[in-house]
C-alpha positions in Angstrom: 144.3 -9.0 59.9 141.3 -10.7 58.4 137.8 -11.8 59.4 136.4 -15.1 58.2 132.8 -16.2 58.2 132.5 -20.0 58.1 129.4 -22.0 57.4 128.0 -25.1 59.1 130.8 -27.4 60.2 128.6 -30.1 61.8 131.4 -32.2 63.2 133.6 -32.2 60.1 136.8 -31.5 62.0 139.2 -32.6 59.3 137.5 -30.3 56.8 137.7 -27.5 59.3 141.4 -28.1 59.8 142.1 -28.1 56.1 140.1 -24.9 55.6 142.1 -23.1 58.3 145.3 -24.3 56.5 143.8 -23.1 53.2 143.3 -19.6 54.6 146.5 -19.6 56.6 144.6 -18.7 59.6 146.5 -17.1 62.5 144.7 -16.8 65.9 147.1 -13.9 66.8 146.0 -11.9 63.7 142.7 -13.2 62.4 139.2 -13.8 63.7 136.7 -16.6 62.9 133.0 -16.2 63.0 131.2 -19.5 62.7 127.6 -19.5 61.7 126.4 -22.3 64.0 125.8 -26.0 63.9 129.3 -26.8 65.0 128.3 -30.3 65.9 126.4 -33.4 64.9 126.0 -35.6 61.9 129.7 -35.4 61.1 132.4 -37.8 62.5 134.2 -35.6 65.0 132.1 -33.1 66.9 134.4 -33.4 69.9 137.4 -32.4 67.8 135.6 -29.4 66.4 134.7 -28.1 69.9 138.2 -28.7 71.3 139.8 -26.9 68.3 137.6 -23.9 68.5 137.7 -23.6 72.3 141.5 -23.7 72.1 141.4 -20.6 69.8 140.0 -18.6 72.7 138.9 -15.1 71.6 140.0 -15.7 68.0 136.9 -17.9 67.3 133.3 -16.7 68.0 130.3 -18.8 67.1 126.6 -18.7 66.7 124.4 -21.4 68.2 122.6 -23.5 65.7 119.8 -26.0 66.2 122.2 -28.9 66.5 124.3 -27.1 69.1 121.2 -26.4 71.2 120.2 -30.1 70.7 123.6 -31.1 72.2 123.0 -29.0 75.2 119.5 -30.4 75.6 120.7 -34.0 75.4 123.5 -33.3 77.9 121.0 -31.8 80.3 118.6 -34.8 80.1 115.9 -32.8 78.2 116.0 -35.2 75.2 117.6 -38.4 74.2 119.9 -38.8 71.3 118.3 -39.1 67.9 118.9 -41.9 65.5 121.2 -39.9 63.3 123.1 -38.1 66.0 126.9 -38.4 66.3 127.4 -36.7 69.7 128.4 -39.6 71.9 132.1 -38.7 72.0 131.3 -35.2 73.3 128.9 -36.6 75.9 131.5 -39.2 77.1 134.5 -36.8 77.0 136.4 -36.1 80.2 136.3 -32.4 79.3 132.6 -32.5 78.5 131.6 -30.0 81.2 134.2 -27.4 80.0 133.3 -27.8 76.4 129.5 -27.5 77.0 130.0 -24.4 79.2 132.0 -22.9 76.4 129.3 -23.7 73.9 126.5 -22.2 75.9 128.4 -18.9 76.2 128.3 -18.5 72.4 125.8 -16.1 70.7 122.5 -16.4 69.0 123.2 -13.4 66.7 126.1 -11.1 66.1 126.8 -7.8 64.3 130.1 -7.3 62.5 131.3 -4.0 61.0 133.7 -4.1 58.1 134.8 -0.9 56.4 131.6 0.9 57.2 129.4 -2.1 56.3 127.3 -3.8 59.1 126.7 -7.5 58.8 124.0 -9.3 60.8 125.1 -12.9 61.4 122.4 -15.5 62.3 122.3 -19.2 62.0 119.0 -19.6 60.1 116.9 -16.5 59.6 115.3 -13.3 60.7 111.5 -12.7 60.9 110.3 -10.0 58.5 109.1 -7.6 61.3 112.4 -7.5 63.1 115.1 -4.9 62.5 118.8 -5.8 62.9 118.9 -4.0 66.2 115.8 -5.8 67.5 117.2 -9.1 66.3 120.3 -8.6 68.4 118.3 -7.5 71.4 116.0 -10.6 71.2 119.0 -12.9 70.7 120.4 -11.4 73.9 117.3 -12.5 75.8 118.0 -16.1 74.8 121.7 -15.8 75.5 120.9 -14.6 79.0 118.6 -17.6 79.6 121.3 -20.0 78.4 124.0 -18.4 80.5 121.9 -18.3 83.7 122.6 -20.9 86.5 119.1 -22.5 86.0 119.4 -22.7 82.2 117.9 -26.2 82.2 114.5 -24.7 82.7 114.9 -22.8 79.5 116.0 -26.0 77.6 113.0 -27.9 78.8 110.7 -25.2 77.4 112.6 -24.6 74.2 111.1 -27.3 72.0 107.9 -26.8 70.0 106.5 -25.2 66.8 104.2 -22.7 68.4 103.6 -19.8 68.5 104.3 -19.7 64.8 104.8 -15.9 64.6 106.2 -13.0 66.6 104.2 -10.7 68.8 105.5 -8.0 71.2 103.0 -9.3 73.7 104.7 -12.7 74.0 106.3 -13.4 77.4 108.2 -16.2 79.1 108.8 -19.6 77.4 106.7 -18.8 74.3 108.6 -15.6 73.7 112.0 -17.3 73.9 110.7 -20.3 71.8 109.7 -18.0 68.9 113.1 -16.3 69.0 115.0 -19.6 69.0 112.9 -21.0 66.2 113.4 -18.0 64.0 117.2 -17.7 64.6 118.0 -21.5 64.4 115.2 -23.2 62.3 113.6 -20.7 59.9 113.5 -21.3 56.2 110.0 -20.4 55.0 107.4 -18.0 56.3 104.4 -16.2 54.9 104.0 -12.5 54.3 102.7 -12.0 57.9 105.8 -13.8 59.3 104.1 -17.1 60.3 106.9 -19.7 60.3 106.7 -23.2 58.6 109.0 -25.9 59.8 108.1 -29.1 57.9 109.7 -28.1 54.5 113.5 -28.5 54.2 113.8 -28.4 50.4 115.1 -25.6 48.2 113.2 -22.3 47.7 111.6 -23.6 44.6 109.6 -26.1 46.7 108.1 -23.6 49.1 104.8 -24.7 50.6 101.7 -22.9 49.2 101.4 -19.4 50.7 105.0 -19.5 52.0 108.3 -18.1 50.7 112.0 -18.0 51.8 112.2 -15.7 54.8 114.5 -13.3 52.9 112.1 -12.8 50.1 109.2 -11.5 52.2 108.1 -8.1 50.9 108.8 -5.3 53.3 111.4 -7.3 55.3 112.8 -4.8 57.8 116.4 -6.1 57.4 116.3 -5.7 53.6 118.7 -2.8 53.8 121.2 -4.8 55.9 123.4 -7.7 54.8 122.3 -10.8 56.7 124.8 -13.8 56.6 123.4 -17.2 57.6 123.9 -20.9 57.4 121.4 -23.8 58.1 119.9 -24.2 54.6 122.2 -26.5 52.6 119.5 -27.1 50.0 119.4 -23.4 49.2 122.4 -23.6 46.8 124.7 -20.6 46.1 123.3 -17.3 47.2 125.2 -14.1 47.5 123.2 -10.9 47.2 123.6 -7.4 48.6 121.1 -8.2 51.4 121.7 -11.9 52.1 124.6 -14.3 51.9 124.1 -18.1 52.5 127.1 -20.0 53.9 125.9 -23.6 54.5 127.4 -25.4 51.5 126.6 -29.0 52.7 130.0 -30.1 54.0 128.5 -32.9 56.1 126.6 -34.2 53.0 129.7 -34.4 50.9 129.7 -30.8 49.7 132.1 -28.0 50.8 133.0 -26.2 53.9 133.2 -22.5 53.0 134.8 -19.4 54.4 134.3 -15.7 53.3 137.4 -13.6 53.9 136.7 -10.0 54.8 139.3 -7.3 55.1 138.5 -4.7 57.8 141.1 -2.4 56.2 139.4 -2.2 52.8 138.7 1.2 51.4 135.2 2.6 51.4 132.9 1.3 48.7 131.0 -2.0 48.0 131.8 -4.7 50.4 134.5 -7.0 49.0 135.1 -10.6 50.0 137.0 -13.7 48.9 135.5 -17.2 49.0 137.6 -20.1 50.2 136.3 -23.7 50.1 137.5 -27.2 50.8 135.7 -30.4 49.8 134.6 -32.7 52.5 134.1 -36.5 52.4 130.5 -37.4 52.9 129.6 -38.2 56.4 126.0 -38.8 55.5 124.3 -39.9 52.3 124.2 -37.0 49.9 120.7 -35.5 49.2 119.4 -35.8 52.8 119.9 -32.1 53.6 
């Protein structure tokens, strides 16, 4: 039995199929944890959703910004963007079943491996949040998405404000901050104010901002946070953070970390598996 953490697939179904072959994945034995952005930009988002749904409980996913974008388009909240490749999903006869499966996925997950607790998020964690608080706040968004009237949440989801967390936030503003942190965060300042315009690597942080995982005093610094979303970040594997978006849709790789729940006590051990992906978009536009 093995656990696999897989970075942003973004509609690259053929790469996902080759990666599952590479790791000899067995749904009766192994479990996949996908870090969000299952869809969009790549050529076969429909195939990705059908493949993962068919795996039933053997595949669990986070919701990334592109996954929420698909739900918003399907609900009439937004129109498709110029670079979107979601038409096949929206026109599919099993669209309703697939979208219902998608909105049942998680905003954050905790995974225990040989005494080590991993916090899985798509993008980031605000510096004032603990791992337990992150999971509790993620659950608030999950509840809103799974409710019968979830369209109201989708209508209020978009926007860059408030830029920082406060325990006093309520309603749509509270949920919006949680969504933005978990699915869009790259840079914030020492007080936890988020910045959403910059998408470059950490060396190009705007003045006064830094990568969210480098904020001094971050309350998840003693945890291991595994995330995707930031393909311009480059390789990053530290005790406290592991980045998994290796730019598959931009002609990079699709990556999986293999974890063994049966490993002996000690430092967490993993094996990296990668498959190269044909570029679905022009390289460099991460």
